[in-house]
RORO-862570 format. One line per 2 residues: number of its first residue (from 0); for each residue z negated, y, x of N, C-alpha, C, O. Coordinates in pm, whole numbers, plus 50000, padded with zeros to 5 digits. Last residue first. Layout:
<recs>
NUM) Z/Y/X/Z/Y/X/Z/Y/X/Z/Y/X; ...
</recs>
This chain:
<recs>
109) 50494/48525/51642/50386/48497/51738/50372/48352/51766/50286/48312/51844; 50710/48404/51390/50626/48512/51445/50522/48454/51539/50470/48345/51515
107) 50837/48196/51269/50897/48245/51393/50818/48361/51453/50857/48413/51558; 50681/48152/51040/50689/48047/51144/50743/48101/51274/50701/48056/51381
105) 50483/48440/50958/50603/48357/50941/50610/48260/51058/50552/48285/51163; 50129/48438/50909/50248/48478/50983/50364/48386/50949/50344/48269/50917
103) 49915/48538/50653/49984/48425/50718/50108/48479/50786/50184/48556/50727; 49611/48640/50541/49731/48686/50612/49791/48568/50685/49727/48505/50769
101) 49374/48551/50446/49491/48534/50359/49621/48578/50426/49729/48556/50371; 49120/48591/50550/49199/48476/50596/49323/48449/50512/49373/48337/50509
99) 48984/48819/50493/48966/48707/50401/49047/48584/50440/49042/48482/50370; 49080/48981/50702/48937/48951/50693/48912/48828/50605/48829/48743/50638
97) 49350/49007/50636/49311/48939/50760/49165/48896/50755/49131/48786/50799; 49323/49147/50396/49392/49018/50397/49355/48939/50522/49331/48819/50516
95) 49197/49379/50493/49124/49288/50403/49191/49151/50397/49122/49049/50393; 49401/49492/50647/49277/49449/50712/49195/49356/50622/49130/49264/50672
93) 49593/49543/50445/49626/49459/50560/49498/49404/50624/49488/49285/50651; 49450/49726/50287/49494/49599/50231/49524/49499/50342/49484/49383/50334
91) 49433/49941/50461/49310/49875/50419/49341/49737/50362/49267/49641/50387; 49708/50002/50471/49637/49962/50593/49507/49889/50558/49475/49787/50619
89) 49760/50076/50207/49830/49961/50266/49758/49910/50390/49747/49789/50411; 49597/50305/50190/49569/50189/50105/49635/50064/50163/49573/49958/50169
87) 49731/50469/50373/49590/50436/50395/49550/50312/50314/49478/50225/50364; 49982/50497/50255/49971/50428/50384/49827/50384/50410/49804/50275/50462
85) 49897/50643/50030/49966/50514/50011/49958/50432/50141/49930/50312/50137; 49806/50875/50145/49709/50785/50082/49769/50648/50056/49698/50547/50058
83) 50059/50969/50230/49950/50948/50325/49846/50853/50270/49801/50761/50339; 50198/50998/49992/50242/50895/50087/50137/50869/50195/50128/50757/50245
81) 50040/51207/49879/50061/51081/49809/50099/50971/49908/50039/50864/49908; 50072/51412/50068/49939/51354/50046/49951/51218/49977/49880/51124/50013
79) 50344/51468/50039/50294/51419/50168/50154/51358/50156/50123/51262/50226; 50355/51550/49759/50429/51436/49812/50369/51380/49941/50345/51260/49951
77) 50029/51635/49627/50165/51666/49669/50226/51542/49734/50157/51444/49761; 49849/51495/49346/49866/51525/49489/50010/51565/49516/50101/51533/49439
75) 49800/51349/49104/49722/51467/49141/49729/51500/49291/49627/51528/49354; 50044/51256/48894/50003/51233/49033/49931/51358/49081/49994/51463/49099
73) 50111/51097/48603/50045/51217/48655/49995/51184/48796/49912/51095/48813; 50424/50967/48501/50294/50945/48564/50240/51078/48618/50315/51159/48673
71) 50678/50976/48396/50572/51045/48324/50434/51024/48381/50335/51058/48317; 50885/50885/48539/50830/50791/48440/50717/50856/48358/50667/50796/48263
69) 50913/51091/48720/51015/51077/48614/50967/50982/48504/51006/50997/48388; 50699/51029/48888/50694/51151/48807/50794/51143/48692/50763/51184/48580
67) 50799/50797/49005/50679/50789/48923/50665/50913/48835/50623/50903/48719; 51012/50907/49145/51038/50804/49043/50919/50792/48948/50936/50778/48827
65) 50879/51070/49327/50957/51132/49220/50996/51032/49111/51011/51071/48995; 50751/50872/49489/50676/50979/49424/50753/51035/49305/50699/51046/49195
63) 50885/50534/49455/50868/50666/49514/50793/50764/49427/50774/50742/49307; 50950/50291/49349/50819/50305/49411/50791/50445/49463/50680/50471/49510
61) 51200/50237/49264/51102/50266/49159/50965/50302/49217/50874/50339/49143; 51330/50161/49489/51370/50288/49428/51273/50332/49319/51265/50450/49285
59) 51230/49906/49543/51182/50019/49622/51221/50156/49565/51152/50256/49589; 51134/49699/49285/51248/49774/49335/51197/49895/49414/51127/49979/49358
57) 50875/49616/49227/50971/49519/49281/51091/49588/49344/51143/49542/49446; 50573/49780/49300/50706/49789/49238/50803/49694/49306/50812/49690/49429
55) 50330/49795/49423/50367/49666/49362/50505/49669/49297/50549/49566/49244; 50303/50057/49513/50303/49947/49610/50351/49815/49551/50406/49732/49623
53) 50303/50202/49271/50404/50228/49374/50416/50110/49471/50526/50070/49507; 50075/50106/49147/50205/50087/49083/50318/50106/49184/50417/50032/49181
51) 49884/50199/49330/49898/50056/49305/50036/50026/49245/50104/49933/49287; 49926/50473/49295/49951/50413/49426/49967/50262/49412/50056/50203/49475
49) 49852/50505/49028/49990/50536/49068/50022/50478/49205/50136/50437/49229; 49581/50419/49042/49678/50351/48954/49820/50380/48997/49902/50288/49003
47) 49450/50590/49228/49457/50445/49249/49565/50378/49165/49632/50287/49214; 49393/50849/49234/49535/50816/49245/49556/50666/49250/49667/50619/49274
45) 49123/50843/49206/49196/50943/49131/49346/50919/49132/49418/50963/49042; 49070/50726/49534/49017/50748/49400/49089/50864/49332/49114/50969/49392
43) 49178/50560/49755/49252/50669/49690/49199/50693/49548/49275/50682/49451; 49014/50358/49853/49074/50452/49949/49147/50570/49884/49173/50670/49951
41) 48916/50205/49637/48824/50253/49740/48884/50361/49831/48810/50446/49880; 49142/50155/49478/49025/50221/49420/48937/50280/49529/48888/50393/49515
39) 49305/50023/49661/49350/50149/49602/49233/50226/49543/49225/50348/49556; 49153/49793/49707/49181/49885/49818/49223/50022/49765/49181/50125/49818
37) 49167/49679/49454/49037/49718/49510/49052/49815/49625/48974/49909/49639; 49439/49621/49446/49385/49721/49354/49248/49769/49400/49216/49887/49386
35) 49449/49420/49645/49525/49545/49660/49469/49654/49570/49453/49768/49613; 49290/49223/49525/49250/49280/49654/49320/49415/49675/49257/49512/49717
33) 49449/49170/49302/49313/49220/49284/49262/49284/49413/49197/49389/49409; 49678/49064/49420/49687/49190/49345/49549/49252/49325/49535/49374/49330
31) 49575/48827/49525/49628/48928/49616/49634/49063/49546/49599/49166/49605; 49514/48696/49285/49408/48721/49383/49450/48832/49480/49371/48920/49514
29) 49765/48669/49157/49662/48758/49100/49549/48790/49198/49494/48901/49194; 50076/48677/49313/49946/48611/49315/49836/48707/49263/49818/48815/49320
27) 50318/48803/49349/50274/48779/49210/50135/48715/49200/50082/48700/49090; 50347/49065/49591/50316/48926/49560/50271/48910/49415/50196/48992/49363
25) 50395/49311/49695/50472/49273/49577/50447/49129/49533/50519/49076/49448; 50235/49310/49920/50207/49407/49814/50278/49371/49684/50226/49396/49576
23) 50364/49121/50079/50233/49088/50022/50199/49183/49907/50139/49141/49808; 50586/49277/50151/50605/49154/50073/50474/49112/50007/50474/49072/49890
21) 50464/49471/50307/50531/49511/50183/50554/49390/50092/50541/49402/49970; 50386/49306/50518/50283/49368/50436/50342/49416/50303/50279/49404/50198
19) 50629/49252/50633/50559/49142/50568/50447/49196/50478/50417/49138/50374; 50679/49505/50737/50769/49451/50634/50703/49334/50560/50721/49318/50440
17) 50460/49540/50923/50479/49629/50808/50569/49570/50699/50539/49583/50581; 50435/49399/51155/50372/49342/51036/50400/49423/50909/50365/49379/50799
15) 50546/49547/51361/50613/49422/51323/50552/49357/51197/50615/49268/51139; 50360/49755/51396/50491/49783/51336/50559/49656/51285/50622/49657/51180
13) 50019/49680/51318/50135/49669/51406/50266/49690/51330/50281/49649/51215; 49775/49893/51228/49868/49799/51165/49992/49794/51253/50063/49893/51264
11) 49582/50087/51295/49586/49958/51365/49665/49851/51290/49627/49734/51289; 49623/50333/51188/49526/50247/51118/49524/50105/51178/49470/50014/51116
9) 49828/50427/51337/49699/50494/51351/49587/50416/51284/49470/50431/51319; 50039/50281/51238/49989/50245/51371/49853/50311/51397/49771/50256/51471
7) 50095/50420/51002/50036/50286/50997/49976/50244/51131/49872/50178/51135; 49988/50765/51047/50089/50660/51031/50020/50524/51032/49900/50515/51060
5) 49860/51066/50919/49835/50936/50981/49947/50837/50948/49994/50830/50834; 49895/51295/50773/49965/51285/50901/49953/51147/50965/50029/51115/51057
3) 49735/51279/50552/49878/51298/50530/49959/51281/50658/50079/51254/50652; 49479/51263/50665/49538/51145/50601/49688/51160/50586/49762/51063/50604
1) 49437/51413/50985/49445/51424/50840/49519/51303/50783/49610/51249/50845; 49221/51311/51242/49357/51325/51195/49355/51328/51042/49280/51255/50978
</recs>
């Protein structure tokens, strides 16, 4: 499957964990941010900085492809490729958090 077509479920990220994953992406913890940036470097070389910036944006309106272009960021991909690689980085981040034992479920989950 092409990266631009893959969804989070294709990377074995459950739908119910996606919103919490977004919260982890915006975490102020430097250890978490370092893991996320490492995922961006390994899964989206050449776009790692814009994808990292997109994932860590506090305001979702600031996280989009066109918002980054308006800020003057150079994105070496079309829209669908950008979001495909963004999902790929998020999925890798999810699996690394679980691998390192940093993924914590909310009290009412599972």
